[in-house]
N, C-alpha and C positions, 0 to 999 in steps of 0.2 A: 493425816499426821505429818507427812513429809512437807505439805504446803504450810502447815502451821510452823514447822521448824524453819522453813525458808523465810517466812514473814517475821518470825521472832528474831532471826539472825539479821535481817535487814533493819529492823527497828533498833536493835542494839548497835549495829555498825554505822547507821546513818549519822548520829552525833559525832562519831569519831571521824568520819569522812568530812563532815562540815568543819571540824576543828583543823583538819589537815589543810583545807582550802581557805580558812579564814586568814586574812592578812592583817597584821598588827597595825594599829593607827595611833597617832599622837593622842594622848589623853587616856589611853587604855592603861589598866593596872595589871601587871603580871605578877603571879606568885611563883617565885623561883626557889627551889630546894636543891641542896647538894647532899647526896647520901653520905659521902665521906666526911663532911664537916657541917653538921646541923647549925652551928653558930652563924653560918652564912645565909640561912633561910630567911627570906623576907619578901615583902611586896615592893615592887618598883614601878614608878610611873614612867610611861613613855613620854618624853618631853616634846614640846612643840617641834623641835628639829628632828624628831623621829628616833632619838638616841635614848639608851638606858645606861645607867652607871651601876656597876656591880663590883664588889670587892674581889680582888685577884683577877678580874677580867678587864677592868678599866671601863671605858666608854665604848659602847658598840651600837651600830645602826640596827634598829629593830623594826622600824616602820616599813611596811611593804613586804615583810617576810612572814612566812607561816610560823606557827608555834614550833614545829619540828626544826625549822631553819634557825630560829632563835636559840633553841636548845643546843643544836650542834655548834653554833657560833660561840655560845658561852662555854661549852665543854672544851672546845679548841683553845679559847683564850685563857682558860684556867689550867690547862694541861701541864704547863711548865711548873706549876706549884704543887703537883701531886706526882707520886711514883708512877701511877697509871692514870689515864684520862679519867676525870671524875664522872660519876653518874649524876646527871643533872635532870631535874624534872621542871618543866615550865607549864604553867596553866594560866588561863585568862581569869583573873579575879574580878575585874570590872571593866565594862566597856566605856570608852571615852564618850562624853556627851557629844552628840552630833551638833555641828554648827547650825544655828538657826538661820533661816532664810530671811531676806529683807522683808518678807510679808509680815513678820511678827514685830517689825519696828526696830528702831535704833535708840541708843542712849548716848548722852554726851558725857565724856570722861575727860578729866584734866590730869596731866602728869608733869612733874617737874623734878629736877635733880639729875642724878647720874644715870641718864638713859640715852638711848640712841637718838631719839627725836622728841624732846619735850614739847608740850603744847596741848591743844584741845583736839580730841578725837571723837568722831561719831562711829560707834561700833554696833554690831548686831546685838540685840537683846539676848541674854543668855551666855554671853562671853565670860569666861572665867578670868581670874587675875593672871594666871599663867599664860593663857592664850593672848591676853592683852599685852603682856610683856613681850611676847614674840611679835605681835602686830606693831608695836611702837619701836621696833629695831633692837630690842634686847637691852641689857644693862651695860654700862661702861665698865672698864677695868677698875675704876675707882669706886664702884658701888658697894655700899654696905649691904650685902645680900641677906644678912640675918636680921636687918632692922628696917625693912621696907614698911611704910605706913600707908594704910588706906583710910582716908577720911570720908565719912558718910553722914548723912542726915537721918536720924531715926524718926519714928512715927510721931514723936512729940516735937519735932523740929529742932532738936539739939544736935550739935556736931559731936560725933563719936569717932574714935579711931581704934584700929586694931593693927597688930603687927602681922606681917606676912614674911615668913622665913623661906626665901627661895632656896637657900643652901640645903635645908632639911628636906624640902619637897623634891629637889633634884636627886636626893639620895633615897627617895621612896618613903620618907617619914612625913608626918604632918599633912596627909592628903586631904583631911577635912578642912584645912585652912585655905584651900583653893576655892573660895566662894565666887559666886557670880557677881560681876560688876553691876552696880545700880546707877541709874541716871543721876548725874551730878557728883559722883564720887571723884575724889582727888587722890591720886597715887603719888606719894612722896618717897623718892629714893635718895637717902642721905649719902654723903661721901664717907667712905670708911676711915676709921681712925688709924693711927700709925701702926699698931700691932694687931689689927683686927683681921 
């Protein structure tokens, strides 16, 4: 009976120990909840630079930290907004997709507009739009971050485009919009308008 209790305890505590050891990576999605203010509860994406943005906390480095370390950093950053330090819960909602190795091939992508380095790129197959933006040197300060367009060729050979809202994605919304870049895609980053 005692052995069964020890084994059961180990089985239950093993995932918790793994969660303590796991280091957050870019592309991971964190579920963050604040007991004192449920309106703040949301999922946030760890951006390619390893940071997360959260209301009342600003932008914090999350990459390379354990879940408890991220929780502690968020609680400390928000403390000045509450009478007592807030009770913050952080969980891993989704793992970032691992970068594919060169063995699976590369794709050619074109980018123009308000970016760090416009031109033609050869990137690993499986790279997402957000990862590609990081790879090409990021967006310029004049980029219309809500109106990025990705032009692609569909199975019928027609040119189709869809919008990519970097602004929303950096705030944890529109995660499904971060699709994988396909061979021959063209990313167009327009210049922002006067009051945009």
